[in-house]
C-alpha positions as a Markdown table, in Angstrom:
| # | Residue | x | y | z |
|---|---|---|---|---|
| 1 | Unk | 0.1 | 0.5 | -0.3 |
| 2 | Unk | 3.0 | 2.4 | 0.6 |
| 3 | Unk | 3.6 | 2.4 | -2.7 |
| 4 | Unk | 0.0 | 3.9 | -4.2 |
| 5 | Unk | -0.6 | 7.3 | -3.9 |
| 6 | Unk | -2.7 | 8.5 | -0.8 |
| 7 | Unk | -5.9 | 9.3 | -2.9 |
| 8 | Unk | -6.1 | 5.8 | -4.1 |
| 9 | Unk | -5.0 | 3.9 | -1.0 |
| 10 | Unk | -7.8 | 6.2 | 0.2 |
| 11 | Unk | -10.2 | 5.5 | -2.4 |
| 12 | Unk | -10.1 | 1.8 | -2.3 |
| 13 | Unk | -10.6 | 1.8 | 1.9 |
| 14 | Unk | -13.5 | 3.6 | 1.7 |
| 15 | Unk | -15.4 | 1.5 | -1.0 |
| 16 | Unk | -18.2 | -0.6 | 0.4 |
| 17 | Unk | -17.2 | -4.2 | -1.4 |
| 18 | Unk | -13.4 | -3.5 | -1.5 |
| 19 | Unk | -11.9 | -4.7 | -5.1 |
| 20 | Unk | -9.3 | -6.6 | -3.4 |
| 21 | Unk | -8.8 | -8.8 | -0.2 |
| 22 | Unk | -5.3 | -9.7 | 1.6 |
| 23 | Unk | -4.7 | -11.9 | 4.7 |
| 24 | Unk | -1.3 | -13.6 | 5.9 |
| 25 | Unk | -1.3 | -17.3 | 6.5 |
| 26 | Unk | 1.5 | -18.8 | 8.6 |
| 27 | Unk | 2.2 | -22.3 | 7.2 |
| 28 | Unk | 4.9 | -24.7 | 8.9 |
| 29 | Unk | 7.7 | -22.6 | 8.8 |
| 30 | Unk | 6.6 | -19.9 | 5.9 |
| 31 | Unk | 4.6 | -17.3 | 5.7 |
| 32 | Unk | 2.1 | -17.1 | 2.9 |
| 33 | Unk | 1.1 | -13.5 | 2.1 |
| 34 | Unk | -3.0 | -14.2 | -0.1 |
| 35 | Unk | -3.8 | -11.3 | -2.5 |
| 36 | Unk | -7.2 | -11.7 | -4.2 |
| 37 | Unk | -7.5 | -8.9 | -6.8 |
| 38 | Unk | -11.5 | -9.1 | -8.0 |
| 39 | Unk | -11.7 | -7.1 | -10.9 |
| 40 | Unk | -10.0 | -5.4 | -13.7 |
| 41 | Unk | -8.7 | -2.4 | -11.6 |
| 42 | Unk | -7.6 | -3.8 | -9.3 |
| 43 | Unk | -4.9 | -6.0 | -11.6 |
| 44 | Unk | -4.5 | -2.9 | -13.1 |
| 45 | Unk | -3.3 | -1.0 | -9.8 |
| 46 | Unk | -1.8 | -4.0 | -7.9 |
| 47 | Unk | -0.2 | -6.6 | -10.9 |
| 48 | Unk | 2.8 | -4.3 | -12.0 |
| 49 | Unk | 3.6 | -3.8 | -8.4 |
| 50 | Unk | 3.2 | -7.4 | -7.2 |
| 51 | Unk | 5.1 | -8.9 | -10.4 |
| 52 | Unk | 8.1 | -6.3 | -10.5 |
| 53 | Unk | 11.2 | -8.0 | -10.0 |
| 54 | Unk | 12.8 | -4.7 | -7.9 |
| 55 | Unk | 9.5 | -6.2 | -4.9 |
| 56 | Unk | 12.1 | -8.6 | -2.8 |
| 57 | Unk | 10.3 | -8.0 | 0.6 |
| 58 | Unk | 7.6 | -6.7 | 2.2 |
| 59 | Unk | 6.7 | -5.0 | 5.0 |
| 60 | Unk | 4.6 | -5.3 | 8.0 |
| 61 | Unk | 4.7 | -2.5 | 10.3 |
| 62 | Unk | 2.4 | -4.1 | 12.8 |
| 63 | Unk | 3.9 | -7.7 | 13.0 |
| 64 | Unk | 7.0 | -8.7 | 15.9 |
| 65 | Unk | 8.8 | -9.4 | 12.4 |
| 66 | Unk | 8.9 | -6.5 | 10.5 |
| 67 | Unk | 10.7 | -7.9 | 6.6 |
| 68 | Unk | 10.0 | -10.6 | 4.9 |
| 69 | Unk | 11.5 | -11.8 | 2.1 |
| 70 | Unk | 10.2 | -13.1 | -0.7 |
| 71 | Unk | 11.1 | -16.6 | -2.1 |
| 72 | Unk | 8.3 | -17.4 | -4.1 |
| 73 | Unk | 5.4 | -15.7 | -6.4 |
| 74 | Unk | 2.6 | -18.2 | -7.6 |
| 75 | Unk | -0.6 | -17.3 | -9.6 |
| 76 | Unk | -3.9 | -18.6 | -9.3 |
| 77 | Unk | -6.9 | -17.6 | -11.8 |
| 78 | Unk | -10.7 | -17.9 | -10.9 |
| 79 | Unk | -13.1 | -16.9 | -13.6 |
| 80 | Unk | -16.7 | -17.0 | -13.8 |
| 81 | Unk | -16.5 | -20.0 | -16.1 |
| 82 | Unk | -14.5 | -21.6 | -13.7 |
| 83 | Unk | -17.4 | -20.8 | -10.7 |
| 84 | Unk | -20.2 | -22.5 | -13.9 |
| 85 | Unk | -18.3 | -25.3 | -13.6 |
| 86 | Unk | -18.9 | -25.7 | -10.2 |
| 87 | Unk | -22.5 | -24.9 | -10.7 |
| 88 | Unk | -23.7 | -27.2 | -13.1 |
| 89 | Unk | -20.8 | -30.3 | -11.7 |
| 90 | Unk | -23.1 | -33.0 | -10.3 |
| 91 | Unk | -22.6 | -32.4 | -6.5 |
| 92 | Unk | -24.5 | -34.5 | -4.3 |
| 93 | Unk | -22.3 | -32.8 | -1.0 |
| 94 | Unk | -24.6 | -31.7 | 1.8 |
| 95 | Unk | -22.1 | -30.8 | 4.3 |
| 96 | Unk | -19.7 | -27.6 | 3.8 |
| 97 | Unk | -16.9 | -27.5 | 6.5 |
| 98 | Unk | -16.1 | -23.9 | 6.7 |
| 99 | Unk | -13.1 | -22.7 | 8.4 |
| 100 | Unk | -12.0 | -19.2 | 9.4 |
| 101 | Unk | -8.1 | -18.5 | 9.0 |
| 102 | Unk | -8.3 | -14.8 | 10.2 |
| 103 | Unk | -11.0 | -13.5 | 12.4 |
| 104 | Unk | -14.0 | -12.6 | 10.8 |
| 105 | Unk | -17.4 | -10.2 | 11.7 |
| 106 | Unk | -20.1 | -8.1 | 10.2 |
| 107 | Unk | -21.5 | -4.6 | 10.3 |
| 108 | Unk | -25.5 | -4.7 | 10.6 |
| 109 | Unk | -27.2 | -1.4 | 11.3 |
| 110 | Unk | -24.3 | 0.1 | 12.3 |
| 111 | Unk | -23.6 | -2.4 | 15.3 |
| 112 | Unk | -20.7 | -4.7 | 14.7 |
| 113 | Unk | -21.5 | -8.6 | 14.8 |
| 114 | Unk | -19.1 | -11.1 | 15.6 |
| 115 | Unk | -20.7 | -14.6 | 15.3 |
| 116 | Unk | -21.3 | -16.2 | 12.2 |
| 117 | Unk | -25.0 | -15.2 | 11.2 |
| 118 | Unk | -25.8 | -17.0 | 8.2 |
| 119 | Unk | -27.9 | -14.5 | 6.4 |
| 120 | Unk | -24.9 | -11.7 | 7.0 |
| 121 | Unk | -22.4 | -14.5 | 5.8 |
| 122 | Unk | -24.6 | -15.5 | 2.4 |
| 123 | Unk | -24.9 | -11.6 | 1.9 |
| 124 | Unk | -21.7 | -10.5 | 2.3 |
| 125 | Unk | -20.6 | -13.4 | -0.5 |
| 126 | Unk | -23.4 | -12.5 | -2.7 |
| 127 | Unk | -22.4 | -8.9 | -2.9 |
| 128 | Unk | -18.8 | -9.7 | -3.4 |
| 129 | Unk | -19.7 | -11.9 | -6.4 |
| 130 | Unk | -22.0 | -9.4 | -8.2 |
| 131 | Unk | -19.3 | -6.6 | -7.4 |
| 132 | Unk | -16.5 | -9.2 | -8.6 |
| 133 | Unk | -18.3 | -10.1 | -12.0 |
| 134 | Unk | -21.1 | -7.3 | -12.9 |
| 135 | Unk | -19.4 | -4.4 | -10.8 |
| 136 | Unk | -23.0 | -4.3 | -9.6 |
| 137 | Unk | -23.8 | -4.6 | -5.6 |
| 138 | Unk | -26.9 | -6.2 | -5.7 |
| 139 | Unk | -28.1 | -9.2 | -3.9 |
| 140 | Unk | -30.8 | -11.5 | -5.4 |
| 141 | Unk | -33.4 | -11.2 | -2.3 |
| 142 | Unk | -34.8 | -14.4 | -3.4 |
| 143 | Unk | -31.4 | -16.5 | -4.0 |
| 144 | Unk | -31.0 | -15.1 | -0.4 |
| 145 | Unk | -33.9 | -16.0 | 1.0 |
| 146 | Unk | -33.9 | -19.6 | -0.2 |
| 147 | Unk | -30.3 | -20.6 | 1.5 |
| 148 | Unk | -31.3 | -18.9 | 4.2 |
| 149 | Unk | -34.6 | -21.5 | 4.4 |
| 150 | Unk | -32.3 | -24.6 | 3.1 |
| 151 | Unk | -29.1 | -23.9 | 5.5 |
| 152 | Unk | -28.4 | -24.6 | 9.0 |
| 153 | Unk | -24.8 | -24.3 | 10.7 |
| 154 | Unk | -25.0 | -28.2 | 12.5 |
| 155 | Unk | -21.8 | -27.8 | 14.3 |
| 156 | Unk | -18.9 | -25.1 | 15.1 |
| 157 | Unk | -15.9 | -24.2 | 16.9 |
| 158 | Unk | -16.0 | -20.5 | 17.1 |
| 159 | Unk | -14.2 | -18.6 | 19.5 |
| 160 | Unk | -14.3 | -14.2 | 19.5 |
| 161 | Unk | -10.8 | -12.9 | 18.2 |
| 162 | Unk | -10.2 | -9.3 | 18.3 |
| 163 | Unk | -8.2 | -7.8 | 15.1 |
| 164 | Unk | -5.9 | -4.9 | 15.5 |
| 165 | Unk | -6.6 | -2.1 | 13.0 |
| 166 | Unk | -4.0 | 0.8 | 13.0 |
| 167 | Unk | -5.1 | 2.0 | 17.1 |
| 168 | Unk | -8.7 | -0.2 | 17.2 |
| 169 | Unk | -9.3 | -3.5 | 17.5 |
| 170 | Unk | -12.0 | -5.0 | 15.5 |
| 171 | Unk | -14.5 | -7.9 | 17.0 |
| 172 | Unk | -14.3 | -11.0 | 15.3 |
| 173 | Unk | -14.7 | -14.4 | 15.2 |
| 174 | Unk | -12.6 | -17.3 | 14.1 |
| 175 | Unk | -12.9 | -21.0 | 14.6 |
| 176 | Unk | -14.8 | -23.9 | 11.9 |
| 177 | Unk | -18.6 | -24.2 | 11.3 |
| 178 | Unk | -20.5 | -26.8 | 9.3 |
| 179 | Unk | -23.4 | -25.8 | 7.2 |
| 180 | Unk | -25.9 | -28.2 | 5.9 |
| 181 | Unk | -27.7 | -27.7 | 2.8 |
| 182 | Unk | -31.2 | -29.2 | 2.5 |
| 183 | Unk | -32.1 | -27.6 | -0.7 |
| 184 | Unk | -32.1 | -29.1 | -4.1 |
| 185 | Unk | -29.3 | -29.3 | -6.6 |
| 186 | Unk | -29.7 | -25.9 | -7.5 |
| 187 | Unk | -29.2 | -23.9 | -4.2 |
| 188 | Unk | -26.7 | -26.9 | -3.5 |
| 189 | Unk | -24.7 | -26.0 | -6.3 |
| 190 | Unk | -25.3 | -21.9 | -5.8 |
| 191 | Unk | -23.7 | -22.5 | -2.1 |
| 192 | Unk | -20.8 | -24.3 | -3.5 |
| 193 | Unk | -19.8 | -22.0 | -6.3 |
| 194 | Unk | -20.1 | -19.3 | -3.7 |
| 195 | Unk | -18.5 | -20.7 | -0.8 |
| 196 | Unk | -15.5 | -21.5 | -3.7 |
| 197 | Unk | -15.7 | -17.6 | -4.7 |
| 198 | Unk | -15.9 | -16.9 | -1.1 |
| 199 | Unk | -11.9 | -18.6 | -0.7 |
| 200 | Unk | -11.1 | -15.7 | -3.0 |
| 201 | Unk | -13.2 | -12.7 | -2.2 |
| 202 | Unk | -13.0 | -13.5 | 2.0 |
| 203 | Unk | -16.4 | -12.8 | 3.7 |
| 204 | Unk | -17.7 | -9.6 | 6.1 |
| 205 | Unk | -16.0 | -6.5 | 7.1 |
| 206 | Unk | -12.3 | -5.2 | 6.4 |
| 207 | Unk | -11.2 | -8.3 | 4.0 |
| 208 | Unk | -8.6 | -5.5 | 2.4 |
| 209 | Unk | -7.1 | -5.1 | 5.7 |
| 210 | Unk | -6.9 | -9.0 | 6.3 |
| 211 | Unk | -9.8 | -9.9 | 8.1 |
| 212 | Unk | -12.5 | -12.8 | 6.6 |
| 213 | Unk | -10.1 | -15.1 | 5.3 |
| 214 | Unk | -11.9 | -18.4 | 4.8 |
| 215 | Unk | -11.6 | -21.6 | 3.3 |
| 216 | Unk | -13.8 | -24.8 | 2.0 |
| 217 | Unk | -12.4 | -27.8 | 4.2 |
| 218 | Unk | -12.8 | -31.3 | 2.8 |
| 219 | Unk | -15.6 | -32.3 | 2.9 |
| 220 | Unk | -18.0 | -34.8 | 4.1 |
| 221 | Unk | -21.2 | -36.0 | 2.1 |
């Protein structure tokens, strides 16, 4: 971010739906910085910086270790066609095991919500999905209602977790949940593709500052 103009940084952080998501995860003895670019504007802004050979380190002021050496870069692409393939694939999966890698949270009516509310979870993902592929933040209310009516959290291991941003702490939660879908094939397929997209977009608030990273774990039918 310190390589971008201040006005551009402010513009990105002021958007209701952020065109990028970022999180940091330690995997064994390595630290992974995962940055998802969700539309063409974000790709245009960040790609020249991230792929430049002159970028050899990443600095994190809020971390105990301030400087990290870049050892490797990997690029993954997730297109609308990829998600369509997921949607139309024959799928009998009914359970979705989701791990929240970094603290996730939502905001509703001006209040922070720091537990996994399914309506807010689906609404956030649908807004991010539509914004990424159509530029609109609209949500299909009928589909949102069908998702809420046909799914429930059947198990969870959740704890509250505060995420530090500058000098404040944002309330959130970490852990795992299992969502069970009782809907028809269309609802099941839509949910599968939505959560798959969520692995890239993150969910909830402050995804451009490291919150809301999720992973779909190996699932049981």
